[in-house]
Phi, psi and omega in degrees: 000165174259129182303155173290160183290140177218166171268151178233134182230130173243083183294162184252355181212162180294319179300320178298313183299315181295326177292321181290326179285320179297330186277353183214104183297345179255014173285158179228151175274135174252118182250258176278340170088355186284344169260323185287309191305316181293323177303318184294313180305316189274001182059034179266346176231136182229061174301145175273342181208141175250130177255105183273114180260022184290345181259014182260095180298337180292352179262001188249140169125169183231131181227145174267115178241053178076262182269010173206168176244131178265124178244115181293147186298321178281358181293130188285160178300321182293321176297323175302309181301321186282337186298119170292331177302311179298308184300321183277323184267325184223065186304325180302322180300315187292320178309304187289319178300330177293342182255007175290121175043233181230169184312315185302315181285324179294335177285336181251322180293153184240148182301311178298314182295326175294316181294308180299328181295331173056041177279122182295343176270000173287157185282322192286324181301316178298324181290316178290333172292314178301333179272359186062042178294161174236127181269137178248122179233151177226147182213180180296343176279344175124202187257148187221137175251135179230117179301148180303327187293336184246000193279321184268113189262317186195182185302124180056029180229136185231172181278004179295137178272163175304135182084355179268137177244128174292124183253341179177176172230144173257120180254115178297147173265135188272341169082193187291147178094353181258138173245158185221154177195143173237121186244126187229134168247121179217168185281315179224172188294336185269344191280157173297153172297133164292315170210146174217153180227131175253116178243130171235126184227129178261128184258149178199117178047045172085006179236174179263117181275327186202142173225137172241128183231117178254134182253136171255125177068038174242017177179186180286347175225163168297153190228151172260136175279069191296328179291321177288329175298320183290320181294324187286334186294124181086354179287134175291140184300134183138213187288342175292342183292330183296314187290329181289326178293342180294342176280355188304328188265002184293142175061031178258157175229064185295154186280164170242123178211193187292343187261356180167141176271161181311315183294324176296320180292321177295331175285323168296320178302319178295313181293317182290324179298313178299318179294315185294314179301314177303314180295321179290332175270359180078021174290145176294000000 
């Protein structure tokens, strides 16, 4: 299909981009376009203006900033996957980003664009949520930090205000003793996750000292499996982890569609959480 008519603006600075967004409440940011353009073609989105931020170099790149890693919003998925800074400092981010769609999309799609799109079936929101990442947004009013726990508001909705642009994300480094894994169940390599689980697990003396579990496609937003996290704390590595992971689907509201009903997704969440936790702890 042909998209509905819209104005197109390509600002030369972040300030110009913020002004263009603030001037039109129906404006949308165009980053890599891998999520927005299909919505335009299907006429599921009707922005009156597209603000193309592709020429803003300050939004691109990866930096090691001591206790965290900074990933610019316009950094492509492929750049994230290939970054040694990300692989060493935030391996869970590299693991999950390598599973986003296919190589063609990873070369065009952007890290910040995927997060700001806020699709609960996307791989990255649950990962950043599990790692307690911090989103940084800028507008004409200045800069603002938004913790991942409050960033995702509802289906395809974030806490970004009108005129705000996501400039990047700070991902804390968890350090020694932590293991990571992203487990994803999907129909094909290019498809959205039916269910995904991001696991970060800290080991200590043969037990799980702390677990962080992010769930993909188990509600209108990415979720933390708090009940499973609490059940896993202090559990010895081995068969006891399976019982603790049975709590992974607690307090979730998975969708029902052609690919799975809620009960099926809850079952997947429990099974995939156990797999992800075992892999993160290095269990055979």
